[in-house]
gemmi code that builds the backbone of each chain (N, CA, C; Angstrom):
import gemmi

chains = {
    "A": [
        ("MET", (0.849, -1.201, 0.000), (0.000, 0.000, 0.000), (0.878, 1.242, 0.000)),
        ("ASN", (0.423, 2.253, -0.682), (1.135, 3.529, -0.726), (1.328, 4.070, 0.688)),
        ("LYS", (2.546, 4.573, 0.951), (2.897, 5.099, 2.274), (1.892, 6.114, 2.781)),
        ("TYR", (1.573, 7.091, 1.910), (0.730, 8.205, 2.333), (-0.700, 7.769, 2.607)),
        ("ILE", (-1.191, 6.827, 1.832), (-2.544, 6.326, 2.082), (-2.573, 5.607, 3.423)),
        ("ALA", (-1.530, 4.827, 3.680), (-1.447, 4.093, 4.941), (-1.429, 5.053, 6.132)),
        ("ILE", (-0.607, 6.103, 6.021), (-0.528, 7.092, 7.093), (-1.855, 7.819, 7.234)),
        ("GLY", (-2.462, 8.139, 6.103), (-3.745, 8.839, 6.120), (-4.814, 8.051, 6.859)),
        ("ILE", (-4.849, 6.750, 6.611), (-5.849, 5.908, 7.277), (-5.612, 5.898, 8.793)),
        ("GLY", (-4.342, 5.746, 9.175), (-4.012, 5.775, 10.599), (-4.389, 7.105, 11.227)),
        ("GLY", (-4.114, 8.178, 10.502), (-4.437, 9.517, 10.983), (-5.941, 9.724, 11.117)),
        ("PHE", (-6.672, 9.188, 10.173), (-8.135, 9.273, 10.180), (-8.681, 8.654, 11.460)),
        ("ILE", (-8.238, 7.436, 11.740), (-8.721, 6.721, 12.914), (-8.235, 7.383, 14.209)),
        ("GLY", (-6.955, 7.755, 14.225), (-6.387, 8.367, 15.428), (-7.084, 9.652, 15.820)),
        ("ALA", (-7.324, 10.511, 14.823), (-7.977, 11.797, 15.084), (-9.406, 11.587, 15.584)),
        ("ILE", (-10.119, 10.686, 14.928), (-11.505, 10.432, 15.320), (-11.582, 9.867, 16.724)),
        ("LEU", (-10.691, 8.934, 17.041), (-10.690, 8.337, 18.377), (-10.395, 9.407, 19.430)),
        ("ARG", (-9.442, 10.274, 19.124), (-9.107, 11.367, 20.046), (-10.323, 12.263, 20.248)),
        ("TYR", (-11.015, 12.563, 19.162), (-12.207, 13.413, 19.231), (-13.313, 12.751, 20.054)),
        ("LEU", (-13.569, 11.470, 19.817), (-14.620, 10.755, 20.546), (-14.326, 10.734, 22.043)),
        ("ILE", (-13.044, 10.542, 22.390), (-12.671, 10.570, 23.798), (-12.891, 11.965, 24.366)),
        ("GLU", (-12.584, 12.990, 23.544), (-12.739, 14.372, 24.001), (-14.186, 14.710, 24.310)),
        ("ILE", (-15.105, 14.284, 23.440), (-16.501, 14.650, 23.671), (-17.171, 13.759, 24.714)),
        ("SER", (-16.549, 12.647, 25.048), (-17.191, 11.776, 26.028), (-16.682, 11.991, 27.447)),
        ("THR", (-15.651, 12.844, 27.611), (-15.206, 13.158, 28.970), (-15.714, 14.540, 29.360)),
        ("PRO", (-16.137, 14.702, 30.600), (-16.708, 15.969, 31.041), (-15.708, 17.125, 31.038)),
        ("CYS", (-14.419, 16.837, 31.219), (-13.461, 17.946, 31.182), (-12.476, 17.762, 30.037)),
        ("PHE", (-12.274, 18.828, 29.272), (-11.381, 18.786, 28.117), (-9.977, 18.365, 28.519)),
        ("TYR", (-9.509, 18.960, 29.582), (-8.143, 18.708, 29.990), (-7.899, 17.227, 30.262)),
        ("CYS", (-8.911, 16.558, 30.808), (-8.763, 15.144, 31.132), (-8.499, 14.315, 29.876)),
        ("SER", (-9.236, 14.609, 28.800), (-9.083, 13.812, 27.596), (-7.703, 14.009, 26.994)),
        ("THR", (-7.184, 15.230, 27.040), (-5.853, 15.489, 26.493), (-4.799, 14.728, 27.290)),
        ("MET", (-4.907, 14.779, 28.617), (-3.953, 14.056, 29.453), (-4.009, 12.565, 29.145)),
        ("PHE", (-5.224, 12.073, 28.935), (-5.393, 10.643, 28.670), (-4.788, 10.222, 27.337)),
        ("VAL", (-5.183, 10.908, 26.256), (-4.691, 10.501, 24.936), (-3.182, 10.673, 24.826)),
        ("ASN", (-2.645, 11.716, 25.447), (-1.210, 11.937, 25.347), (-0.411, 10.898, 26.132)),
        ("SER", (-0.940, 10.456, 27.259), (-0.241, 9.436, 28.042), (-0.328, 8.079, 27.351)),
        ("VAL", (-1.545, 7.676, 27.043), (-1.772, 6.386, 26.389), (-1.079, 6.338, 25.031)),
        ("GLY", (-1.172, 7.441, 24.293), (-0.557, 7.501, 22.978), (0.961, 7.422, 23.040)),
        ("SER", (1.556, 8.044, 24.039), (3.011, 7.990, 24.184), (3.453, 6.563, 24.459)),
        ("PHE", (2.699, 5.866, 25.310), (3.016, 4.468, 25.586), (2.879, 3.646, 24.309)),
        ("GLY", (1.752, 3.838, 23.644), (1.468, 3.074, 22.440), (2.497, 3.253, 21.345)),
        ("LEU", (2.883, 4.496, 21.071), (3.845, 4.739, 19.999), (5.176, 4.081, 20.306)),
        ("ALA", (5.670, 4.301, 21.524), (6.960, 3.724, 21.905), (6.909, 2.203, 21.849)),
        ("PHE", (5.818, 1.650, 22.370), (5.667, 0.191, 22.393), (5.674, -0.385, 20.980)),
        ("MET", (4.828, 0.161, 20.112), (4.722, -0.369, 18.755), (6.000, -0.140, 17.964)),
        ("THR", (6.616, 1.024, 18.113), (7.846, 1.311, 17.392), (8.930, 0.308, 17.770)),
        ("ALA", (9.078, 0.079, 19.074), (10.084, -0.875, 19.542), (9.744, -2.291, 19.094)),
        ("LEU", (8.458, -2.625, 19.151), (8.015, -3.954, 18.744), (8.309, -4.215, 17.272)),
        ("PHE", (8.090, -3.177, 16.447), (8.245, -3.319, 15.006), (9.697, -3.344, 14.563)),
        ("LEU", (10.596, -2.931, 15.460), (12.012, -2.869, 15.089), (12.510, -4.249, 14.680)),
        ("ASN", (13.104, -4.331, 13.507), (13.653, -5.589, 13.014), (12.614, -6.690, 12.834)),
        ("LEU", (11.343, -6.309, 12.765), (10.306, -7.310, 12.531), (9.929, -7.238, 11.064)),
        ("SER", (10.571, -8.031, 10.244), (10.375, -7.940, 8.798), (9.074, -8.579, 8.335)),
        ("SER", (8.434, -9.342, 9.219), (7.206, -10.021, 8.815), (6.039, -9.063, 8.658)),
        ("ILE", (6.164, -7.878, 9.252), (5.095, -6.883, 9.135), (5.472, -5.865, 8.067)),
        ("PRO", (4.593, -5.673, 7.078), (4.916, -4.742, 5.982), (5.124, -3.323, 6.488)),
        ("ASN", (6.026, -2.593, 5.824), (6.352, -1.228, 6.214), (5.150, -0.306, 6.286)),
        ("TRP", (4.255, -0.462, 5.293), (3.113, 0.441, 5.255), (2.243, 0.258, 6.493)),
        ("LEU", (2.148, -0.952, 6.997), (1.334, -1.196, 8.184), (2.006, -0.607, 9.415)),
        ("LYS", (3.333, -0.725, 9.457), (4.073, -0.166, 10.591), (3.866, 1.339, 10.705)),
        ("ILE", (4.053, 2.053, 9.577), (3.918, 3.506, 9.680), (2.467, 3.934, 9.794)),
        ("SER", (1.554, 3.113, 9.339), (0.146, 3.435, 9.492), (-0.195, 3.489, 10.980)),
        ("ILE", (0.347, 2.526, 11.723), (0.070, 2.439, 13.153), (0.870, 3.461, 13.954)),
        ("THR", (2.157, 3.595, 13.639), (2.998, 4.504, 14.427), (2.800, 5.963, 14.021)),
        ("VAL", (3.284, 6.335, 12.833), (3.178, 7.711, 12.367), (1.716, 8.118, 12.198)),
        ("GLY", (0.938, 7.236, 11.594), (-0.462, 7.542, 11.314), (-1.332, 7.604, 12.548)),
        ("PHE", (-1.533, 6.443, 13.157), (-2.463, 6.389, 14.282), (-1.951, 7.093, 15.529)),
        ("PHE", (-0.860, 6.595, 16.095), (-0.399, 7.161, 17.378), (0.088, 8.592, 17.244)),
        ("GLY", (0.620, 8.933, 16.082), (1.034, 10.311, 15.864), (-0.147, 11.259, 15.912)),
        ("SER", (-1.284, 10.806, 15.400), (-2.482, 11.640, 15.362), (-3.329, 11.522, 16.621)),
        ("PHE", (-3.198, 10.417, 17.306), (-3.980, 10.204, 18.524), (-3.568, 11.192, 19.614)),
        ("THR", (-2.260, 11.472, 19.649), (-1.779, 12.461, 20.610), (-1.750, 13.828, 19.955)),
        ("THR", (-1.686, 14.880, 20.757), (-1.653, 16.222, 20.201), (-0.826, 17.159, 21.069)),
        ("PHE", (-0.009, 17.979, 20.447), (0.779, 18.949, 21.187), (0.126, 20.322, 21.162)),
        ("SER", (-0.532, 20.650, 20.058), (-1.140, 21.971, 19.920), (-2.244, 22.176, 20.960)),
        ("THR", (-3.095, 21.167, 21.129), (-4.160, 21.275, 22.119), (-3.564, 21.427, 23.513)),
        ("PHE", (-2.492, 20.692, 23.771), (-1.818, 20.780, 25.060), (-1.305, 22.203, 25.308)),
        ("SER", (-0.637, 22.792, 24.302), (-0.101, 24.148, 24.444), (-1.198, 25.143, 24.768)),
        ("LEU", (-2.304, 25.033, 24.040), (-3.382, 25.986, 24.257), (-4.076, 25.818, 25.587)),
        ("GLU", (-4.262, 24.591, 26.003), (-4.911, 24.366, 27.293), (-3.997, 24.812, 28.428)),
        ("ALA", (-2.686, 24.578, 28.271), (-1.726, 25.023, 29.286), (-1.745, 26.544, 29.377)),
        ("LEU", (-1.783, 27.198, 28.222), (-1.829, 28.657, 28.184), (-3.091, 29.162, 28.873)),
        ("GLU", (-4.191, 28.504, 28.601), (-5.464, 28.884, 29.194), (-5.399, 28.796, 30.715)),
        ("LEU", (-4.805, 27.720, 31.216), (-4.662, 27.553, 32.659), (-3.799, 28.658, 33.250)),
        ("LEU", (-2.737, 29.026, 32.540), (-1.852, 30.100, 32.992), (-2.607, 31.413, 33.047)),
        ("GLU", (-3.341, 31.715, 31.974), (-4.057, 32.986, 31.901), (-5.146, 33.085, 32.948)),
        ("ASN", (-5.718, 31.947, 33.311), (-6.767, 31.952, 34.328), (-6.194, 31.946, 35.738)),
        ("GLY", (-4.858, 31.939, 35.805), (-4.205, 31.982, 37.110), (-4.234, 30.680, 37.859)),
        ("ASN", (-4.589, 29.601, 37.148), (-4.690, 28.281, 37.769), (-3.322, 27.606, 37.816)),
        ("ILE", (-2.395, 28.222, 38.542), (-0.996, 27.803, 38.489), (-0.783, 26.357, 38.928)),
        ("LEU", (-1.462, 25.968, 40.000), (-1.277, 24.599, 40.498), (-1.680, 23.577, 39.446)),
        ("PHE", (-2.858, 23.761, 38.894), (-3.328, 22.829, 37.875), (-2.497, 22.950, 36.618)),
        ("PHE", (-1.962, 24.138, 36.323), (-1.090, 24.328, 35.174), (0.107, 23.388, 35.271)),
        ("PHE", (0.748, 23.358, 36.422), (1.916, 22.499, 36.597), (1.530, 21.027, 36.621)),
        ("PHE", (0.407, 20.735, 37.246), (-0.057, 19.350, 37.274), (-0.370, 18.869, 35.857)),
        ("TYR", (-1.119, 19.684, 35.127), (-1.526, 19.349, 33.764), (-0.301, 19.182, 32.851)),
        ("SER", (0.635, 20.140, 32.941), (1.843, 20.067, 32.115), (2.666, 18.840, 32.483)),
        ("GLY", (2.760, 18.584, 33.766), (3.519, 17.436, 34.240), (2.958, 16.126, 33.721)),
        ("ILE", (1.635, 15.991, 33.812), (1.000, 14.760, 33.338), (1.262, 14.554, 31.859)),
        ("ASN", (1.064, 15.597, 31.085), (1.248, 15.463, 29.646), (2.694, 15.153, 29.282)),
        ("LEU", (3.617, 15.970, 29.788), (5.017, 15.835, 29.392), (5.724, 14.710, 30.129)),
        ("LEU", (5.723, 14.772, 31.444), (6.483, 13.790, 32.215), (5.892, 12.397, 32.138)),
        ("LEU", (4.574, 12.300, 32.219), (3.946, 10.987, 32.124), (4.138, 10.408, 30.733)),
        ("GLY", (4.089, 11.291, 29.733), (4.309, 10.848, 28.360), (5.701, 10.236, 28.232)),
        ("LEU", (6.692, 10.933, 28.753), (8.063, 10.439, 28.710), (8.196, 9.147, 29.507)),
        ("LEU", (7.603, 9.138, 30.679), (7.688, 7.965, 31.542), (7.048, 6.745, 30.883)),
        ("PHE", (5.867, 6.933, 30.320), (5.177, 5.823, 29.660), (5.961, 5.313, 28.461)),
        ("ALA", (6.601, 6.247, 27.729), (7.418, 5.831, 26.586), (8.576, 4.975, 27.092)),
        ("ALA", (9.212, 5.409, 28.173), (10.334, 4.656, 28.737), (9.884, 3.285, 29.214)),
        ("ILE", (8.740, 3.242, 29.870), (8.213, 1.963, 30.363), (7.916, 1.025, 29.198)),
        ("ALA", (7.333, 1.574, 28.161), (7.006, 0.767, 26.976), (8.267, 0.165, 26.376)),
        ("LEU", (9.310, 0.970, 26.250), (10.566, 0.476, 25.690), (11.153, -0.598, 26.588)),
        ("TYR", (11.044, -0.412, 27.879), (11.565, -1.400, 28.829), (10.821, -2.728, 28.690)),
        ("ILE", (9.509, -2.649, 28.574), (8.694, -3.858, 28.450), (9.058, -4.633, 27.187)),
        ("VAL", (9.181, -3.911, 26.072), (9.522, -4.586, 24.814), (10.904, -5.207, 24.907)),
        ("ASN", (11.804, -4.487, 25.568), (13.154, -4.999, 25.748), (13.141, -6.310, 26.533)),
        ("ARG", (12.342, -6.365, 27.583), (12.227, -7.569, 28.400), (11.590, -8.696, 27.606)),
        ("LEU", (10.589, -8.350, 26.790), (9.931, -9.358, 25.966), (10.933, -9.988, 25.018)),
        ("ARG", (11.779, -9.165, 24.431), (12.775, -9.670, 23.489), (13.737, -10.621, 24.186)),
        ("LYS", (14.163, -10.234, 25.374), (15.130, -11.062, 26.100), (14.536, -12.408, 26.470)),
        ("ASP", (13.257, -12.389, 26.847), (12.627, -13.646, 27.234), (12.588, -14.624, 26.079)),
        ("LYS", (12.255, -14.092, 24.910), (12.069, -14.984, 23.769), (13.407, -15.333, 23.118)),
        ("LYS", (14.480, -14.901, 23.676), (15.826, -15.196, 23.174), (16.009, -14.754, 21.725)),
        ("GLY", (15.577, -13.552, 21.430), (15.820, -13.011, 20.115), (14.658, -13.151, 19.167)),
        ("ASN", (13.764, -14.081, 19.453), (12.626, -14.219, 18.548), (11.347, -13.710, 19.192)),
        ("LEU", (10.789, -12.663, 18.587), (9.547, -12.130, 19.110), (8.391, -12.885, 18.473)),
        ("ILE", (7.294, -12.957, 19.172), (6.113, -13.629, 18.618), (5.591, -12.819, 17.424)),
    ],
    "B": [
        ("MET", (-22.301, 12.712, 12.893), (-21.569, 11.910, 11.901), (-20.689, 12.807, 11.032)),
        ("ILE", (-21.280, 13.916, 10.604), (-20.513, 14.882, 9.811), (-19.315, 15.357, 10.622)),
        ("LYS", (-19.552, 15.604, 11.898), (-18.475, 16.086, 12.759), (-17.334, 15.092, 12.780)),
        ("ILE", (-17.685, 13.811, 12.895), (-16.656, 12.771, 12.935), (-15.879, 12.739, 11.630)),
        ("LEU", (-16.572, 12.887, 10.517), (-15.900, 12.874, 9.216), (-14.999, 14.086, 9.045)),
        ("LEU", (-15.455, 15.228, 9.548), (-14.633, 16.436, 9.468), (-13.334, 16.238, 10.232)),
        ("VAL", (-13.457, 15.712, 11.440), (-12.267, 15.457, 12.247), (-11.372, 14.441, 11.549)),
        ("GLY", (-11.994, 13.383, 11.025), (-11.232, 12.336, 10.360), (-10.464, 12.836, 9.147)),
        ("CYS", (-11.131, 13.638, 8.319), (-10.463, 14.153, 7.120), (-9.336, 15.102, 7.495)),
        ("GLY", (-9.578, 15.927, 8.507), (-8.516, 16.792, 8.990), (-7.356, 15.954, 9.486)),
        ("GLY", (-7.701, 14.843, 10.124), (-6.687, 13.941, 10.648), (-5.821, 13.339, 9.551)),
        ("ILE", (-6.455, 12.960, 8.443), (-5.709, 12.418, 7.308), (-4.673, 13.441, 6.844)),
        ("LEU", (-5.139, 14.669, 6.623), (-4.249, 15.722, 6.140), (-3.159, 16.033, 7.145)),
        ("GLY", (-3.537, 16.098, 8.400), (-2.562, 16.414, 9.442), (-1.456, 15.381, 9.531)),
        ("ALA", (-1.834, 14.108, 9.515), (-0.853, 13.032, 9.628), (0.082, 12.998, 8.419)),
        ("VAL", (-0.501, 13.104, 7.238), (0.298, 13.069, 6.012), (1.243, 14.267, 5.943)),
        ("THR", (0.720, 15.443, 6.294), (1.548, 16.654, 6.276), (2.682, 16.528, 7.283)),
        ("ARG", (2.355, 16.009, 8.460), (3.379, 15.837, 9.491), (4.486, 14.939, 8.975)),
        ("TYR", (4.123, 13.843, 8.333), (5.110, 12.906, 7.800), (5.963, 13.578, 6.726)),
        ("ALA", (5.318, 14.287, 5.806), (6.034, 14.936, 4.708), (7.017, 15.982, 5.234)),
        ("VAL", (6.549, 16.791, 6.177), (7.420, 17.819, 6.756), (8.575, 17.172, 7.508)),
        ("ASN", (8.267, 16.097, 8.216), (9.286, 15.376, 8.971), (10.379, 14.866, 8.040)),
        ("VAL", (9.977, 14.238, 6.948), (10.940, 13.722, 5.972), (11.753, 14.868, 5.385)),
        ("TYR", (11.059, 15.960, 5.041), (11.726, 17.118, 4.428), (12.808, 17.678, 5.343)),
        ("ILE", (12.442, 17.931, 6.598), (13.389, 18.515, 7.536), (14.488, 17.521, 7.911)),
        ("SER", (14.123, 16.269, 8.125), (15.119, 15.266, 8.518), (16.175, 15.061, 7.447)),
        ("ASN", (15.790, 15.265, 6.188), (16.749, 15.105, 5.098), (17.675, 16.305, 4.963)),
        ("ARG", (17.308, 17.405, 5.618), (18.116, 18.607, 5.466), (18.879, 19.012, 6.711)),
        ("ILE", (18.359, 18.651, 7.877), (19.056, 19.006, 9.112), (19.538, 17.734, 9.796)),
        ("TYR", (20.857, 17.622, 9.918), (21.410, 16.457, 10.584), (21.827, 16.843, 11.991)),
        ("SER", (20.981, 16.487, 12.925), (21.254, 16.858, 14.307), (20.569, 15.861, 15.215)),
        ("LEU", (21.127, 15.687, 16.413), (20.481, 14.794, 17.367), (19.229, 15.443, 17.941)),
        ("PHE", (19.169, 16.763, 17.865), (17.994, 17.461, 18.359), (16.859, 17.249, 17.358)),
        ("PRO", (15.678, 16.820, 17.847), (14.569, 16.507, 16.934), (13.930, 17.754, 16.336)),
        ("TRP", (14.634, 18.428, 15.417), (14.133, 19.684, 14.867), (12.810, 19.516, 14.136)),
        ("ALA", (12.631, 18.378, 13.478), (11.409, 18.177, 12.701), (10.171, 18.217, 13.599)),
        ("THR", (10.139, 17.355, 14.601), (8.985, 17.319, 15.499), (8.830, 18.637, 16.246)),
        ("PHE", (9.962, 19.224, 16.631), (9.925, 20.486, 17.361), (9.267, 21.571, 16.512)),
        ("SER", (9.719, 21.736, 15.265), (9.138, 22.766, 14.389), (7.659, 22.512, 14.145)),
        ("ILE", (7.336, 21.255, 13.898), (5.945, 20.896, 13.645), (5.067, 21.254, 14.837)),
        ("ASN", (5.521, 20.908, 16.026), (4.728, 21.200, 17.217), (4.613, 22.694, 17.485)),
        ("MET", (5.667, 23.451, 17.184), (5.617, 24.895, 17.409), (4.687, 25.566, 16.405)),
        ("VAL", (4.848, 25.228, 15.128), (3.991, 25.801, 14.092), (2.534, 25.432, 14.362)),
        ("GLY", (2.309, 24.189, 14.732), (0.950, 23.734, 15.021), (0.331, 24.468, 16.192)),
        ("SER", (1.114, 24.710, 17.231), (0.602, 25.435, 18.403), (0.249, 26.866, 18.017)),
        ("PHE", (1.116, 27.493, 17.215), (0.874, 28.858, 16.746), (-0.414, 28.912, 15.936)),
        ("LEU", (-0.527, 28.012, 14.972), (-1.686, 28.028, 14.088), (-2.988, 27.749, 14.828)),
        ("LEU", (-2.939, 26.887, 15.838), (-4.165, 26.598, 16.586), (-4.632, 27.832, 17.339)),
        ("GLY", (-3.676, 28.543, 17.953), (-4.024, 29.788, 18.636), (-4.633, 30.777, 17.664)),
        ("LEU", (-4.007, 30.880, 16.498), (-4.462, 31.802, 15.449), (-5.881, 31.459, 14.995)),
        ("PHE", (-6.109, 30.193, 14.659), (-7.406, 29.793, 14.117), (-8.536, 29.900, 15.126)),
        ("LEU", (-8.250, 29.602, 16.369), (-9.311, 29.655, 17.374), (-9.778, 31.083, 17.616)),
        ("ILE", (-8.896, 32.062, 17.372), (-9.275, 33.462, 17.543), (-10.066, 33.935, 16.329)),
        ("ILE", (-9.596, 33.558, 15.147), (-10.198, 34.081, 13.923), (-11.510, 33.387, 13.559)),
        ("PHE", (-11.544, 32.079, 13.720), (-12.724, 31.335, 13.291), (-13.543, 30.824, 14.462)),
        ("HIS", (-14.871, 30.924, 14.318), (-15.730, 30.442, 15.383), (-16.735, 29.405, 14.923)),
        ("GLU", (-16.697, 29.096, 13.644), (-17.651, 28.124, 13.119), (-17.249, 26.724, 13.565)),
        ("ASP", (-18.182, 26.045, 14.204), (-17.911, 24.717, 14.787), (-17.246, 23.755, 13.822)),
        ("ASN", (-17.822, 23.615, 12.636), (-17.318, 22.633, 11.678), (-15.911, 22.950, 11.219)),
        ("PHE", (-15.632, 24.237, 11.072), (-14.304, 24.626, 10.642), (-13.287, 24.286, 11.727)),
        ("ILE", (-13.658, 24.572, 12.962), (-12.781, 24.276, 14.092), (-12.543, 22.778, 14.205)),
        ("LEU", (-13.572, 21.967, 13.968), (-13.406, 20.522, 14.039), (-12.432, 20.038, 12.968)),
        ("PHE", (-12.555, 20.600, 11.772), (-11.721, 20.158, 10.664), (-10.272, 20.622, 10.836)),
        ("ILE", (-10.078, 21.925, 11.016), (-8.737, 22.488, 11.079), (-8.103, 22.317, 12.469)),
        ("GLY", (-8.906, 22.549, 13.490), (-8.371, 22.512, 14.840), (-8.161, 21.100, 15.354)),
        ("THR", (-9.292, 20.442, 15.667), (-9.229, 19.084, 16.205), (-8.630, 18.123, 15.191)),
        ("GLY", (-9.083, 18.221, 13.940), (-8.639, 17.295, 12.915), (-7.223, 17.524, 12.450)),
        ("PHE", (-7.037, 18.615, 11.730), (-5.740, 18.845, 11.114), (-4.638, 19.125, 12.131)),
        ("LEU", (-4.775, 20.224, 12.867), (-3.706, 20.617, 13.784), (-3.531, 19.624, 14.929)),
        ("GLY", (-4.622, 19.025, 15.358), (-4.537, 18.031, 16.415), (-3.714, 16.837, 15.971)),
        ("SER", (-3.802, 16.483, 14.701), (-3.048, 15.356, 14.167), (-1.684, 15.771, 13.653)),
        ("PHE", (-1.582, 17.011, 13.208), (-0.307, 17.504, 12.686), (0.729, 17.522, 13.811)),
        ("THR", (0.314, 18.049, 14.950), (1.219, 18.043, 16.097), (1.144, 16.691, 16.790)),
        ("THR", (2.170, 16.363, 17.540), (2.184, 15.054, 18.187), (2.985, 15.089, 19.475)),
        ("LEU", (2.456, 14.515, 20.512), (3.180, 14.433, 21.762), (3.815, 13.051, 21.922)),
        ("SER", (3.243, 12.040, 21.261), (3.797, 10.696, 21.363), (5.187, 10.645, 20.737)),
        ("THR", (5.342, 11.278, 19.573), (6.651, 11.309, 18.921), (7.636, 12.078, 19.795)),
        ("PHE", (7.158, 13.172, 20.394), (7.973, 13.966, 21.305), (8.486, 13.089, 22.456)),
        ("SER", (7.593, 12.317, 23.050), (7.972, 11.448, 24.164), (9.012, 10.430, 23.737)),
        ("TYR", (8.778, 9.791, 22.612), (9.692, 8.770, 22.114), (11.074, 9.353, 21.855)),
        ("GLU", (11.098, 10.491, 21.152), (12.377, 11.120, 20.836), (13.081, 11.606, 22.094)),
        ("GLY", (12.303, 12.067, 23.067), (12.876, 12.501, 24.335), (13.614, 11.362, 25.022)),
        ("ILE", (12.964, 10.199, 25.082), (13.573, 9.040, 25.725), (14.807, 8.579, 24.964)),
        ("GLN", (14.752, 8.678, 23.621), (15.917, 8.296, 22.817), (17.111, 9.168, 23.167)),
        ("LEU", (16.867, 10.457, 23.399), (17.948, 11.357, 23.791), (18.531, 10.928, 25.133)),
        ("LEU", (17.656, 10.523, 26.047), (18.121, 10.063, 27.352), (18.962, 8.804, 27.204)),
        ("LYS", (18.502, 7.886, 26.372), (19.225, 6.631, 26.160), (20.615, 6.884, 25.589)),
        ("LYS", (20.713, 7.928, 24.774), (22.006, 8.262, 24.184), (22.813, 9.148, 25.121)),
        ("GLU", (22.255, 9.350, 26.331), (22.909, 10.147, 27.375), (23.149, 11.582, 26.954)),
        ("LYS", (22.283, 12.078, 26.081), (22.375, 13.481, 25.678), (21.479, 14.285, 26.626)),
        ("ILE", (21.943, 14.442, 27.850), (21.103, 15.046, 28.885), (20.750, 16.493, 28.571)),
        ("LYS", (21.745, 17.269, 28.115), (21.488, 18.680, 27.820), (20.472, 18.814, 26.685)),
        ("LEU", (20.635, 17.979, 25.646), (19.700, 18.034, 24.534), (18.307, 17.635, 25.005)),
        ("PHE", (18.251, 16.654, 25.892), (16.985, 16.187, 26.424), (16.267, 17.317, 27.166)),
        ("ILE", (17.000, 17.975, 28.046), (16.402, 19.072, 28.809), (15.974, 20.201, 27.880)),
        ("ALA", (16.846, 20.507, 26.894), (16.527, 21.567, 25.938), (15.261, 21.218, 25.161)),
        ("TYR", (15.165, 19.966, 24.753), (14.022, 19.522, 23.960), (12.726, 19.561, 24.770)),
        ("VAL", (12.749, 19.008, 25.959), (11.536, 18.953, 26.780), (11.115, 20.347, 27.237)),
        ("LEU", (12.037, 21.072, 27.861), (11.701, 22.417, 28.334), (11.405, 23.354, 27.171)),
        ("GLY", (12.209, 23.211, 26.102), (12.015, 24.052, 24.929), (10.644, 23.841, 24.310)),
        ("SER", (10.279, 22.584, 24.103), (8.974, 22.296, 23.500), (7.857, 22.823, 24.396)),
        ("PHE", (7.998, 22.594, 25.684), (6.993, 23.020, 26.658), (6.814, 24.534, 26.656)),
        ("MET", (7.902, 25.251, 26.873), (7.793, 26.708, 26.989), (7.497, 27.371, 25.649)),
        ("MET", (8.236, 26.975, 24.617), (8.026, 27.584, 23.309), (6.651, 27.261, 22.753)),
        ("GLY", (6.144, 26.080, 23.066), (4.813, 25.706, 22.602), (3.768, 26.682, 23.127)),
        ("ILE", (3.877, 27.003, 24.406), (2.940, 27.948, 25.010), (3.155, 29.355, 24.434)),
        ("ILE", (4.415, 29.725, 24.247), (4.720, 31.041, 23.693), (4.190, 31.153, 22.264)),
        ("PHE", (4.391, 30.107, 21.466), (3.884, 30.130, 20.095), (2.359, 30.170, 20.068)),
        ("ALA", (1.731, 29.463, 20.986), (0.272, 29.477, 21.053), (-0.199, 30.896, 21.369)),
        ("TYR", (0.485, 31.528, 22.308), (0.158, 32.901, 22.692), (0.384, 33.850, 21.513)),
        ("ALA", (1.496, 33.655, 20.807), (1.794, 34.475, 19.637), (0.704, 34.311, 18.580)),
        ("GLY", (0.214, 33.102, 18.432), (-0.861, 32.849, 17.477), (-2.123, 33.609, 17.839)),
        ("ILE", (-2.426, 33.628, 19.125), (-3.602, 34.347, 19.606), (-3.436, 35.848, 19.383)),
        ("ILE", (-2.279, 36.380, 19.726), (-2.004, 37.808, 19.533), (-2.118, 38.166, 18.053)),
        ("THR", (-1.525, 37.331, 17.201), (-1.579, 37.570, 15.764), (-3.017, 37.543, 15.270)),
        ("GLY", (-3.791, 36.585, 15.771), (-5.189, 36.491, 15.384), (-5.959, 37.741, 15.760)),
        ("LYS", (-5.738, 38.217, 16.972), (-6.430, 39.423, 17.428), (-6.018, 40.622, 16.583)),
        ("PHE", (-4.750, 40.687, 16.234), (-4.249, 41.771, 15.402), (-4.907, 41.746, 14.027)),
        ("ILE", (-5.017, 40.548, 13.454), (-5.635, 40.410, 12.134), (-7.095, 40.839, 12.181)),
        ("ILE", (-7.808, 40.444, 13.222), (-9.216, 40.820, 13.345), (-9.356, 42.330, 13.468)),
        ("GLU", (-8.509, 42.945, 14.262), (-8.551, 44.400, 14.433), (-8.268, 45.122, 13.121)),
        ("SER", (-7.344, 44.558, 12.334), (-6.966, 45.197, 11.071), (-8.121, 45.218, 10.093)),
        ("PHE", (-9.025, 44.255, 10.224), (-10.123, 44.165, 9.278), (-11.345, 44.930, 9.719)),
        ("LYS", (-11.255, 45.574, 10.863), (-12.440, 46.315, 11.340), (-12.551, 47.646, 10.641)),
    ],
}
model = gemmi.Model(1)
for chain_id, residues in chains.items():
    chain = gemmi.Chain(chain_id)
    for i, (resn, *xyz) in enumerate(residues, 1):
        res = gemmi.Residue()
        res.name, res.seqid = resn, gemmi.SeqId(i, " ")
        for name, pos in zip(("N", "CA", "C"), xyz):
            atom = gemmi.Atom()
            atom.name, atom.element = name, gemmi.Element(name[0])
            atom.pos, atom.b_iso = gemmi.Position(*pos), 0.0
            res.add_atom(atom)
        chain.add_residue(res)
    model.add_chain(chain)
structure = gemmi.Structure()
structure.add_model(model)
structure.setup_entities()
């Protein structure tokens, strides 16, 4: 499959899923924290999993990583919501919100990489 | 349903554009600092601030805001690249990338809002 079509499909699904989560949670900020944390874990996990896995076609790999998880998370919404919290003087929540998005995102990515690394070691080089 | 399709189509464009820009920048700037994702996230934050000030039509916001810009920018890639910097023990680059993206993202968003307000005033 063409690279761009594959990415487009992943982006289509990722954006819609992010939107559905946004409208189904009572607070906007909550949905952003959720998608960014889960998405950071997912991208790192799948990227590491796909490394050196030739059995999965390239177009499918980038559809899931660049396409889906890239679109599932968002930085622009995070920037604007953080700015809004700052302007409203909600300093405590500003730091909490920023921390969850950035630090949890990094932490989840690290955890995901660690898990995949352990999975590889267990299987002695051969992943399922 | 229309709303979902608007978001989805924006998402297609956002993801594809993000990939194209990423490839373009990565082929031209050779650095351990993730300039591609950084630029994309900054431009996206600026544009979202700009569009939210200028446009108020729900469908347009869903398409360009939630759909396009929401997908164009990415925090998952940021997280992954951040951890890669840590793994390579590039601590200064890591701090620069995380703090830089965080602070500049908010500054660019603010700049977008200011620019939007300026544009609206100019047309009055």
